[in-house]
C-alpha positions as CSV (number, residue, x, y, z in Angstrom):
1,X,20.3,-8.5,20.9
2,X,23.7,-6.6,19.6
3,X,23.3,-3.0,20.2
4,X,24.3,-1.2,17.1
5,X,26.8,1.4,16.8
6,X,25.5,4.9,15.1
7,X,27.3,4.0,11.6
8,X,25.6,0.5,11.9
9,X,22.4,2.6,11.9
10,X,23.5,5.0,8.6
11,X,24.9,1.8,7.3
12,X,21.0,0.4,7.8
13,X,19.1,3.3,6.6
14,X,21.5,3.7,4.0
15,X,22.0,7.1,4.5
16,X,24.7,9.4,2.6
17,X,25.8,11.1,5.6
18,X,25.9,10.7,9.6
19,X,24.4,13.9,10.3
20,X,21.0,12.5,8.6
21,X,20.0,10.5,11.7
22,X,18.6,13.8,13.2
23,X,16.3,13.5,10.6
24,X,14.6,10.5,11.9
25,X,11.1,11.8,13.3
26,X,9.9,9.7,16.1
27,X,6.1,8.4,15.4
28,X,4.9,8.5,18.5
29,X,5.9,9.5,22.2
30,X,5.7,7.6,25.7
31,X,3.8,9.5,28.8
32,X,6.2,9.3,31.5
33,X,5.4,12.6,32.9
34,X,3.7,11.3,35.8
35,X,3.7,7.4,35.9
36,X,1.2,5.7,38.0
37,X,1.9,4.2,41.5
38,X,-0.8,1.7,41.8
39,X,-1.2,-1.6,40.2
40,X,-4.0,-1.6,37.5
41,X,-5.4,-2.0,33.9
42,X,-5.5,0.5,31.2
43,X,-8.6,2.1,31.2
44,X,-10.5,3.5,27.7
45,X,-8.5,5.4,25.4
46,X,-5.1,4.5,27.6
47,X,-2.5,2.8,25.2
48,X,-1.9,-0.9,26.1
49,X,1.3,-0.4,27.8
50,X,1.3,1.6,30.8
51,X,4.1,3.2,32.9
52,X,4.4,2.3,36.8
53,X,6.9,3.2,39.9
54,X,7.5,0.4,41.8
55,X,9.4,-0.5,44.5
56,X,11.9,-3.6,43.8
57,X,11.6,-6.6,45.8
58,X,13.3,-8.9,44.1
59,X,15.8,-9.5,41.0
60,X,15.6,-12.7,39.1
61,X,18.4,-12.3,36.7
62,X,17.4,-14.0,32.9
63,X,17.8,-17.9,32.6
64,X,18.2,-18.1,28.7
65,X,14.7,-19.5,28.7
66,X,11.2,-18.4,28.1
67,X,12.6,-15.4,26.1
68,X,12.2,-13.2,28.6
69,X,15.4,-10.8,29.8
70,X,14.7,-11.2,34.0
71,X,11.8,-11.4,36.4
72,X,11.7,-8.5,39.2
73,X,9.5,-9.1,42.1
74,X,8.4,-5.4,43.1
75,X,4.7,-3.4,45.2
76,X,2.8,-0.2,44.3
77,X,2.4,2.3,46.5
78,X,-0.4,0.1,48.5
79,X,1.2,-2.5,49.1
80,X,0.2,-4.7,46.1
81,X,2.6,-6.9,44.7
82,X,3.3,-7.8,41.1
83,X,5.6,-9.1,38.5
84,X,7.5,-7.6,35.9
85,X,8.7,-9.9,32.8
86,X,11.7,-8.0,31.6
87,X,11.9,-7.6,27.9
88,X,15.4,-9.2,26.7
89,X,16.3,-5.9,25.3
90,X,16.5,-3.8,28.5
91,X,20.4,-2.6,29.0
92,X,22.5,-4.3,31.4
93,X,23.2,-1.2,33.4
94,X,19.8,-0.6,33.8
95,X,19.2,-4.0,35.3
96,X,21.9,-3.7,37.5
97,X,20.7,-0.6,39.1
98,X,18.1,-2.8,40.4
99,X,18.1,-3.1,44.0
100,X,16.0,-4.4,46.6
101,X,14.2,-1.3,48.4
102,X,14.3,0.8,45.9
103,X,12.2,2.5,43.2
104,X,12.1,2.1,39.8
105,X,10.0,2.9,36.7
106,X,8.5,0.0,34.9
107,X,7.2,-0.1,31.4
108,X,4.6,-2.7,30.1
109,X,1.2,-4.4,29.4
110,X,0.0,-5.1,32.2
111,X,-2.7,-8.1,33.1
112,X,-4.1,-9.9,36.2
113,X,-5.1,-13.4,36.4
114,X,-3.8,-14.8,39.5
115,X,-0.9,-12.1,40.1
116,X,-0.7,-8.9,38.7
117,X,2.1,-9.2,35.8
118,X,3.8,-6.6,33.5
119,X,4.9,-8.6,30.4
120,X,7.5,-7.0,28.4
121,X,8.4,-5.0,30.9
122,X,11.0,-2.2,30.3
123,X,13.3,-0.9,33.1
124,X,12.9,3.1,32.2
125,X,16.0,4.9,32.2
126,X,15.6,7.7,35.4
127,X,16.4,10.6,32.9
128,X,12.5,9.9,31.3
129,X,10.5,10.3,34.5
130,X,8.4,13.3,34.1
131,X,9.1,13.7,30.2
132,X,7.9,12.4,27.2
133,X,10.1,10.0,25.4
134,X,10.0,9.6,21.7
135,X,9.2,6.3,20.1
136,X,11.2,5.8,16.6
137,X,10.7,3.1,13.8
138,X,12.3,-0.3,14.1
139,X,15.2,-1.1,12.4
140,X,16.2,-4.4,11.8
141,X,18.9,-5.8,14.2
142,X,18.6,-2.4,16.0
143,X,17.1,-2.5,19.3
144,X,14.4,1.0,20.2
145,X,16.6,2.0,22.7
146,X,19.8,2.3,20.6
147,X,17.7,3.8,18.1
148,X,16.6,6.1,20.3
149,X,20.1,7.0,22.0
150,X,21.5,7.4,18.2
151,X,18.9,9.8,16.8
152,X,19.3,11.9,19.7
153,X,22.8,12.2,19.8
154,X,22.7,13.0,16.3
155,X,20.1,15.8,16.9
156,X,22.6,16.9,19.5
157,X,25.4,17.0,17.4
158,X,24.2,18.0,14.2
159,X,20.6,19.4,14.7
160,X,22.1,22.7,13.1
161,X,22.9,21.3,10.3
162,X,20.0,19.4,9.4
163,X,17.7,22.4,10.0
164,X,20.4,24.0,7.7
165,X,19.7,21.3,5.1
166,X,15.8,21.6,5.6
167,X,16.3,25.3,5.0
168,X,18.0,24.6,1.6
169,X,15.9,21.7,0.2
170,X,12.0,22.9,1.3
171,X,10.7,25.4,-0.9
172,X,10.1,28.9,0.8
173,X,6.1,29.5,0.9
174,X,6.4,32.8,2.0
175,X,5.4,36.1,-1.3
176,X,8.5,36.9,-3.0
177,X,8.6,39.9,-1.2
178,X,8.4,38.2,2.2
179,X,11.1,35.5,1.9
180,X,12.9,35.1,4.9
181,X,16.8,34.6,5.0
182,X,18.0,31.4,5.0
183,X,19.5,31.5,8.4
184,X,15.8,32.7,10.2
185,X,14.5,29.6,8.2
186,X,17.3,27.3,9.5
187,X,16.5,28.4,13.0
188,X,12.3,28.2,12.6
189,X,13.4,24.4,11.3
190,X,15.6,23.9,14.2
191,X,12.4,24.4,16.8
192,X,10.3,22.3,15.0
193,X,13.3,19.7,15.0
194,X,13.6,19.8,18.7
195,X,10.0,20.3,19.5
196,X,9.1,16.6,17.3
197,X,12.1,14.4,19.3
198,X,11.6,16.5,22.8
199,X,8.4,18.1,23.1
200,X,7.1,19.1,26.4
201,X,3.6,18.4,25.6
202,X,1.8,16.3,23.1
203,X,0.5,18.8,21.3
204,X,3.8,20.5,20.5
205,X,5.1,17.1,19.0
206,X,2.0,17.0,17.0
207,X,2.0,20.5,15.7
208,X,6.0,20.2,14.6
209,X,4.9,17.0,13.0
210,X,2.8,18.3,11.1
211,X,5.0,21.1,9.9
212,X,8.0,19.0,8.9
213,X,5.7,16.6,6.8
214,X,4.3,19.8,5.4
215,X,8.1,20.3,4.5
216,X,8.7,16.7,3.4
217,X,5.5,17.4,0.7
218,X,7.2,20.3,-0.9
219,X,10.7,19.1,-1.0
220,X,9.3,16.0,-2.6
221,X,7.1,18.1,-5.4
222,X,10.1,20.4,-5.9
223,X,12.2,17.8,-7.0
224,X,9.7,15.9,-8.7
225,X,8.8,18.6,-10.7
226,X,12.6,19.6,-11.4
227,X,13.1,15.8,-12.9
228,X,10.2,15.7,-15.1
229,X,10.9,19.3,-16.4
230,X,14.2,18.0,-17.7
231,X,12.6,15.3,-20.2
232,X,11.4,15.9,-23.4
233,X,8.8,13.5,-24.8
234,X,10.3,10.7,-27.7
235,X,7.4,11.4,-29.7
236,X,4.5,14.5,-29.9
237,X,2.3,15.5,-32.1
238,X,-1.2,16.4,-32.8
239,X,-3.8,13.4,-32.5
240,X,-6.9,13.4,-34.0
241,X,-9.9,10.7,-32.2
242,X,-13.0,11.8,-34.2
243,X,-13.0,9.4,-36.6
244,X,-11.9,6.4,-34.3
245,X,-14.4,7.4,-32.1
246,X,-16.9,6.8,-34.9
247,X,-15.5,3.3,-35.8
248,X,-16.1,1.9,-32.4
249,X,-20.0,-0.5,-32.7
250,X,-21.6,1.7,-30.1
251,X,-21.9,5.3,-28.9
252,X,-19.1,6.0,-25.7
253,X,-20.1,7.5,-22.8
254,X,-19.4,11.7,-21.9
255,X,-16.6,10.0,-19.2
256,X,-15.2,7.9,-22.1
257,X,-14.9,10.5,-24.6
258,X,-13.6,13.4,-22.2
259,X,-11.0,10.6,-21.2
260,X,-10.4,10.1,-24.8
261,X,-9.5,13.8,-25.7
262,X,-7.4,14.3,-22.3
263,X,-4.8,11.7,-23.4
264,X,-5.1,12.6,-27.0
265,X,-4.3,16.2,-25.9
266,X,-1.1,15.0,-23.8
267,X,-0.3,12.9,-26.9
268,X,0.8,16.5,-28.6
269,X,2.8,17.8,-25.5
270,X,6.6,18.1,-25.4
271,X,6.2,16.9,-21.7
272,X,6.3,13.3,-21.4
273,X,2.2,12.5,-20.1
274,X,1.8,10.7,-16.9
275,X,-2.1,9.8,-16.9
276,X,-4.0,7.7,-14.6
277,X,-7.1,6.3,-16.5
278,X,-9.5,4.9,-13.4
279,X,-12.7,2.9,-13.9
280,X,-14.4,0.4,-12.4
281,X,-15.2,-3.1,-14.1
282,X,-17.3,-2.3,-16.8
283,X,-16.7,1.3,-17.1
284,X,-15.2,0.5,-20.6
285,X,-11.5,1.5,-19.8
286,X,-10.1,-0.8,-22.9
287,X,-12.1,1.1,-25.9
288,X,-10.8,4.5,-24.2
289,X,-6.9,3.5,-24.7
290,X,-7.8,1.8,-27.7
291,X,-9.2,4.4,-30.0
292,X,-6.4,7.1,-28.5
293,X,-3.7,3.8,-29.2
294,X,-4.9,3.5,-32.7
295,X,-5.2,7.4,-33.6
296,X,-1.9,7.9,-32.3
297,X,-0.2,4.7,-34.4
298,X,-1.3,6.3,-37.6
299,X,0.2,9.4,-37.0
300,X,3.7,7.2,-36.5
301,X,3.7,6.9,-32.5
302,X,4.8,3.4,-31.6
303,X,2.4,2.3,-28.9
304,X,3.1,-0.9,-26.6
305,X,-0.1,-2.3,-24.3
306,X,0.8,-4.5,-21.7
307,X,-1.8,-6.6,-19.4
308,X,-1.0,-9.3,-16.9
309,X,-2.4,-12.6,-18.6
310,X,-2.6,-13.9,-21.9
311,X,-6.3,-14.3,-21.6
312,X,-6.4,-10.2,-21.3
313,X,-3.8,-9.8,-24.0
314,X,-5.8,-11.8,-26.2
315,X,-9.1,-10.1,-26.1
316,X,-7.5,-6.7,-26.5
317,X,-6.0,-7.8,-29.2
318,X,-9.3,-9.1,-31.0
319,X,-10.9,-6.4,-29.8
320,X,-8.9,-3.6,-31.5
321,X,-8.8,-5.7,-34.6
322,X,-12.4,-5.6,-34.8
323,X,-12.6,-2.3,-34.1
324,X,-9.4,-1.2,-36.4
325,X,-9.5,-3.7,-39.4
326,X,-7.5,-1.5,-41.2
327,X,-4.6,-1.4,-38.9
328,X,-4.7,-5.2,-39.7
329,X,-1.0,-6.3,-39.1
330,X,0.4,-3.4,-37.5
331,X,-1.5,-4.4,-34.7
332,X,0.4,-7.4,-33.0
333,X,0.0,-9.5,-30.1
334,X,3.2,-10.4,-28.4
335,X,3.1,-13.2,-25.8
336,X,5.6,-15.7,-24.2
337,X,4.2,-18.4,-26.8
338,X,4.2,-16.3,-29.8
339,X,5.2,-12.5,-31.4
340,X,8.3,-12.9,-32.4
341,X,8.2,-11.4,-35.8
342,X,5.8,-8.5,-34.4
343,X,8.8,-6.3,-33.0
344,X,8.1,-3.3,-35.3
345,X,4.0,-3.3,-35.3
346,X,2.8,0.5,-34.3
347,X,0.9,-1.4,-31.5
348,X,2.1,-4.2,-30.0
349,X,0.1,-5.5,-27.3
350,X,1.1,-8.3,-24.6
351,X,2.2,-9.5,-21.4
352,X,5.4,-8.6,-20.2
353,X,6.5,-10.6,-23.0
354,X,6.7,-7.6,-24.8
355,X,10.3,-6.4,-22.7
356,X,11.6,-8.9,-24.1
357,X,10.6,-9.6,-27.3
358,X,9.9,-5.9,-28.3
359,X,13.8,-4.4,-28.6
360,X,12.8,-0.8,-29.4
361,X,11.1,1.2,-26.5
362,X,7.3,2.3,-26.9
363,X,6.3,6.1,-27.7
364,X,3.4,5.5,-25.5
365,X,3.0,3.0,-23.0
366,X,-0.3,1.7,-21.6
367,X,-0.2,-0.5,-18.6
368,X,-3.3,-2.3,-18.1
369,X,-4.6,-3.5,-14.8
370,X,-1.1,-1.5,-13.5
371,X,-1.2,-2.9,-10.0
372,X,-0.5,-6.4,-11.0
373,X,3.0,-5.0,-12.2
374,X,5.8,-3.8,-10.1
375,X,7.4,-0.6,-10.8
376,X,10.1,-1.5,-12.8
377,X,7.9,-3.9,-15.4
378,X,5.8,-0.6,-16.0
379,X,8.9,1.8,-16.6
380,X,10.6,-0.5,-18.8
381,X,7.9,-0.8,-21.5
382,X,8.7,2.8,-22.4
383,X,11.2,4.5,-20.4
384,X,11.7,8.0,-19.2
385,X,11.0,10.0,-22.3
386,X,7.6,7.7,-23.3
387,X,4.2,8.9,-22.2
388,X,2.5,6.7,-20.2
389,X,-1.4,5.9,-19.6
390,X,-1.9,3.3,-16.3
391,X,-5.3,2.0,-16.0
392,X,-7.1,0.5,-13.1
393,X,-10.5,0.6,-11.6
394,X,-7.7,1.0,-8.0
395,X,-4.6,3.0,-8.6
396,X,-1.6,1.8,-6.5
397,X,-0.4,4.1,-3.6
398,X,2.3,5.3,-5.4
399,X,0.2,6.8,-8.5
400,X,-2.1,8.4,-5.8
401,X,0.5,10.1,-4.0
402,X,1.7,11.4,-7.2
403,X,-1.6,12.8,-8.4
404,X,-1.6,14.7,-5.0
405,X,1.9,15.9,-5.8
406,X,0.6,17.2,-9.0
407,X,2.9,14.7,-11.0
408,X,0.3,12.9,-12.4
409,X,-3.4,13.3,-13.8
410,X,-6.4,11.3,-13.7
411,X,-9.4,10.7,-16.3
412,X,-12.1,9.0,-14.7
413,X,-14.7,6.8,-16.2
414,X,-18.1,7.2,-14.3
415,X,-20.4,4.2,-14.2
416,X,-21.1,1.1,-16.0
417,X,-22.3,-0.3,-18.8
418,X,-25.0,-2.7,-16.8
419,X,-27.0,-2.1,-13.3
420,X,-25.6,-3.9,-10.6
421,X,-25.5,-4.0,-6.8
422,X,-22.9,-5.5,-4.8
423,X,-23.9,-6.1,-0.7
424,X,-20.5,-6.9,0.9
425,X,-20.7,-8.1,4.7
426,X,-17.9,-8.9,7.0
427,X,-18.3,-12.3,8.9
428,X,-16.5,-13.7,11.8
429,X,-15.8,-17.2,12.9
430,X,-18.7,-17.5,14.9
431,X,-21.0,-16.8,11.8
432,X,-19.3,-19.7,9.5
433,X,-22.7,-21.6,9.5
434,X,-24.6,-19.0,8.6
435,X,-22.1,-18.2,5.3
436,X,-22.3,-21.3,4.3
437,X,-26.1,-21.5,3.9
438,X,-25.5,-18.7,2.1
439,X,-23.1,-20.0,-0.4
440,X,-25.4,-22.8,-0.7
441,X,-28.3,-21.0,-1.2
442,X,-26.7,-19.1,-3.9
443,X,-26.0,-22.4,-5.9
444,X,-29.6,-23.8,-5.0
445,X,-30.9,-20.7,-6.8
446,X,-28.9,-21.0,-9.7
447,X,-26.1,-18.9,-9.1
448,X,-22.0,-19.5,-8.8
449,X,-20.2,-19.1,-6.2
450,X,-16.2,-18.0,-6.4
451,X,-14.2,-18.4,-2.9
452,X,-10.8,-17.3,-2.5
453,X,-7.8,-18.3,-0.2
454,X,-4.6,-16.4,0.2
455,X,-2.5,-19.6,-0.3
456,X,-2.0,-22.0,-2.8
457,X,-0.9,-25.3,-0.2
458,X,-0.5,-25.8,3.1
459,X,2.5,-24.6,4.7
460,X,4.1,-23.4,8.3
461,X,1.8,-20.5,8.8
462,X,-2.1,-21.2,9.8
463,X,-3.5,-19.3,6.7
464,X,-6.7,-21.8,5.0
465,X,-5.5,-23.2,1.7
466,X,-6.7,-23.6,-1.5
467,X,-6.1,-27.6,-2.1
468,X,-7.3,-28.4,1.4
469,X,-10.2,-26.7,1.3
470,X,-11.0,-27.0,-2.2
471,X,-11.7,-31.2,-1.0
472,X,-14.1,-29.6,1.8
473,X,-16.2,-28.0,-0.9
474,X,-16.5,-30.5,-2.9
475,X,-18.0,-32.7,0.1
476,X,-20.7,-30.0,0.2
477,X,-21.6,-30.7,-3.7
478,X,-19.9,-33.8,-5.0
479,X,-18.7,-33.2,-8.2
480,X,-19.7,-29.1,-8.4
481,X,-16.5,-27.7,-7.0
482,X,-13.3,-27.0,-9.3
483,X,-9.6,-25.0,-8.0
484,X,-7.8,-23.2,-9.7
485,X,-4.1,-21.5,-8.8
486,X,-0.9,-20.4,-10.7
487,X,0.5,-23.2,-9.9
488,X,-1.8,-25.1,-12.9
489,X,-0.9,-24.9,-16.0
490,X,-3.2,-23.0,-18.7
491,X,-5.2,-26.0,-20.2
492,X,-5.6,-26.6,-16.4
493,X,-7.2,-23.3,-15.5
494,X,-9.4,-23.0,-19.1
495,X,-11.1,-26.4,-18.0
496,X,-11.8,-25.2,-14.6
497,X,-13.2,-22.0,-16.4
498,X,-14.9,-23.7,-18.8
499,X,-16.8,-25.8,-16.4
500,X,-17.9,-22.6,-14.3
501,X,-19.1,-20.9,-18.0
502,X,-20.7,-24.6,-19.2
503,X,-22.4,-24.9,-15.8
504,X,-21.0,-28.1,-15.0
505,X,-19.5,-26.5,-11.6
506,X,-21.1,-24.3,-9.1
507,X,-18.1,-23.5,-6.8
508,X,-14.6,-22.3,-7.9
509,X,-12.2,-22.1,-5.0
510,X,-9.0,-20.3,-6.1
511,X,-6.2,-17.7,-5.3
512,X,-5.8,-14.4,-6.2
513,X,-5.3,-15.8,-10.2
514,X,-8.6,-15.0,-10.9
515,X,-8.3,-11.3,-9.1
516,X,-9.0,-9.7,-13.1
517,X,-9.9,-11.0,-16.4
518,X,-11.8,-13.9,-15.3
519,X,-15.4,-13.4,-16.7
520,X,-18.1,-15.8,-15.1
521,X,-21.2,-15.0,-15.8
522,X,-23.2,-16.5,-13.5
523,X,-21.2,-15.4,-10.3
524,X,-23.3,-14.1,-7.8
525,X,-21.2,-14.3,-4.5
526,X,-17.4,-14.1,-3.6
527,X,-16.3,-15.3,-0.5
528,X,-13.1,-13.9,0.4
529,X,-11.0,-16.1,3.2
530,X,-8.8,-14.8,6.0
531,X,-10.1,-11.3,4.0
532,X,-7.7,-9.0,6.9
533,X,-4.5,-10.6,4.7
534,X,-5.5,-8.6,1.3
535,X,-4.8,-4.8,0.0
536,X,-8.6,-3.0,-0.1
537,X,-7.6,-2.6,-3.7
538,X,-6.9,-6.2,-4.3
539,X,-10.7,-6.9,-2.9
540,X,-12.4,-4.4,-4.7
541,X,-11.0,-6.1,-8.1
542,X,-11.9,-9.9,-6.5
543,X,-15.8,-8.0,-6.0
544,X,-15.6,-7.1,-9.3
545,X,-15.8,-10.3,-10.8
546,X,-19.5,-10.8,-9.4
547,X,-22.1,-10.0,-11.4
548,X,-20.7,-8.9,-14.3
549,X,-24.2,-8.9,-16.4
550,X,-25.9,-7.0,-13.7
551,X,-28.2,-7.4,-11.0
552,X,-27.7,-8.5,-7.2
553,X,-23.9,-9.7,-6.0
554,X,-22.5,-10.3,-2.8
555,X,-18.9,-9.9,-1.8
556,X,-18.4,-12.2,1.7
557,X,-14.8,-10.9,3.8
558,X,-14.5,-14.0,6.3
559,X,-12.3,-13.6,9.3
560,X,-11.8,-17.5,10.2
561,X,-9.7,-16.0,13.2
562,X,-9.9,-12.6,15.9
563,X,-8.7,-9.6,14.1
564,X,-7.7,-6.2,15.3
565,X,-9.9,-3.1,15.9
566,X,-7.7,-1.8,12.8
567,X,-7.9,-4.6,10.5
568,X,-11.6,-4.8,11.5
569,X,-12.2,-1.3,10.3
570,X,-10.1,-1.2,7.5
571,X,-12.4,-3.9,5.9
572,X,-15.4,-2.3,6.8
573,X,-14.6,0.3,4.0
574,X,-15.6,-1.8,1.4
575,X,-19.3,-2.6,3.1
576,X,-20.1,1.3,3.0
577,X,-18.1,1.9,-0.5
578,X,-18.3,0.6,-4.0
579,X,-16.3,3.4,-6.1
580,X,-12.5,2.4,-6.6
581,X,-10.7,5.5,-6.6
582,X,-12.2,6.2,-2.9
583,X,-11.6,3.0,-1.9
584,X,-7.7,3.3,-3.2
585,X,-7.6,6.8,-1.5
586,X,-8.4,4.8,1.6
587,X,-5.7,2.2,1.0
588,X,-3.3,5.0,1.0
589,X,-3.9,6.7,4.2
590,X,-3.0,2.7,5.6
591,X,0.0,1.9,3.3
592,X,3.2,3.4,2.6
593,X,3.2,5.1,-1.0
594,X,6.9,4.3,-1.2
595,X,10.0,5.3,-3.2
596,X,8.3,8.3,-5.7
597,X,11.7,9.6,-6.6
598,X,13.3,8.3,-10.4
599,X,16.7,7.0,-10.5
600,X,19.1,9.9,-10.4
601,X,16.8,12.1,-8.4
602,X,17.3,10.6,-5.0
603,X,18.9,13.6,-2.4
604,X,17.1,12.9,1.0
605,X,18.6,9.6,2.4
606,X,16.3,6.4,3.1
607,X,13.9,5.3,0.5
608,X,13.8,8.9,-1.2
609,X,11.8,10.6,1.6
610,X,13.1,13.9,2.9
611,X,12.8,12.0,6.2
612,X,14.3,8.9,7.0
613,X,11.5,5.8,7.7
614,X,8.9,8.3,7.0
615,X,6.8,8.0,4.4
616,X,4.7,11.1,3.2
617,X,1.3,12.1,4.6
618,X,-0.9,12.3,2.2
619,X,-3.9,14.2,4.2
620,X,-1.1,16.9,4.5
621,X,0.2,16.5,0.9
622,X,-3.4,17.5,0.1
623,X,-3.8,20.4,2.1
624,X,-0.6,21.8,1.3
625,X,-0.2,21.2,-2.7
626,X,-4.2,21.4,-2.9
627,X,-4.3,17.9,-4.5
628,X,-8.0,16.2,-5.0
């Protein structure tokens, strides 16, 4: 690999100034304080890569084959011989320093078959022996060593400036009378940076990184609040909903009524609403936003409701007309095939076609199934000065982060209108036969089965796919299997779904095109193949298709190949938890919340984070800012 120059790293990370490389924080530290002198396997709790101090016997340069940077034969202190297969990124200078009879520090993944072997072994620079060495996030096109050298050089040359910058942009949490002078705060941040990068013991780094994560939370929240305070709602005014609540042909639950009032109150504020409406499948989210949308429209507010599919958009349009027939033509459906004359309606309902067919931005933007849209699509419906309500069972990580930062509020619907219980289980490859028997038993007892695959058709990966596997299911139940994916036309999709609804088919093999919006009354079991390839939120949405009319259902997460402990533990969350919001929060702890700052408010470098390449630690955010 060609090593990057410091300026290359700055450009790759889109940093506006070179000194900000000192703000790239380590993700871990490798412990070279007491390298091992005897070859052995890792013990429980130890990292998979270990450090050994060995005596070099032979050095063989790379031949250009096999993907290794050379081979070193070495022995430990007791005379046991091992082979170090060097990583291709080992610098030439360190490779040249190896000489038979000399000692060197090697770091790699150790195993033993016929001979002890260190794979992808690194020759460690002698200066790190006896110390903790920082590990930094990976940067495409740069070796780990070059990133480390660039960052530490930046810390040495620009650490004081980086600390001064932190003292400027991070709000001081001290009481007004005890606020510290800027230079005192800068000195404190300087010590934290040094401890984070070059600690003497692991606990020192852990404490420093936590304090710096707290600083990032405070700075991000302050920037977002400052940006939000500058925006005034395009439309705001009192919205009375009592009359509209009475027009709905059934009584809303207490949480539904409360959500309606919270949303209506937000529409009366001069600052644009940013609110999440969260409820599981069957909790009645549509009627909540429908009531408020109708009430707001009668007050002159232009409302846009965006949904991920034509089927859902048509369904919501029909329900709104049924609930509020007096609005008539003022409730318009806009899809890819229709809606050219609906641009000026008070309420427009549709797919992303709204963004192209409706010229005027909406005063009140409602985004149903928010996880199915990109940020640009969600923002385009109303713009910065619109009131925005995003609706979902499982909020995306960015939305939850904004909740924790206090920039978004939540209305939560409790319970559902039907009593149901879904049993979720993880199946490994060895349990394939029992999983198949369970699926066939579901069909024999009158239920239907949905089988989800992550890919539509065969490709270079080993991921099982819909088109191949659909044929295999057909062999088990001839004539009773249907296939559906995003590559089919609307007519073909509707025919497959109709066969399931009418009882002409028992098995539906599909991609996540059925994640939302598909109602199959007899669906009692869903099987997700290669479940490790799906996010927790997506899996929960898929699970929501089961037992829509109540009763017992099953969600089976099938792992055809071995997965890591972390992936398995992540899936086990679903076996213990049915609450979509809690699942989304668990997903957030495992994923980056992404870009939080609006256009024009970015000032901290890569991805808008105070510390480049380091996402906000959401648990730290909650503790510092008192998030839910």
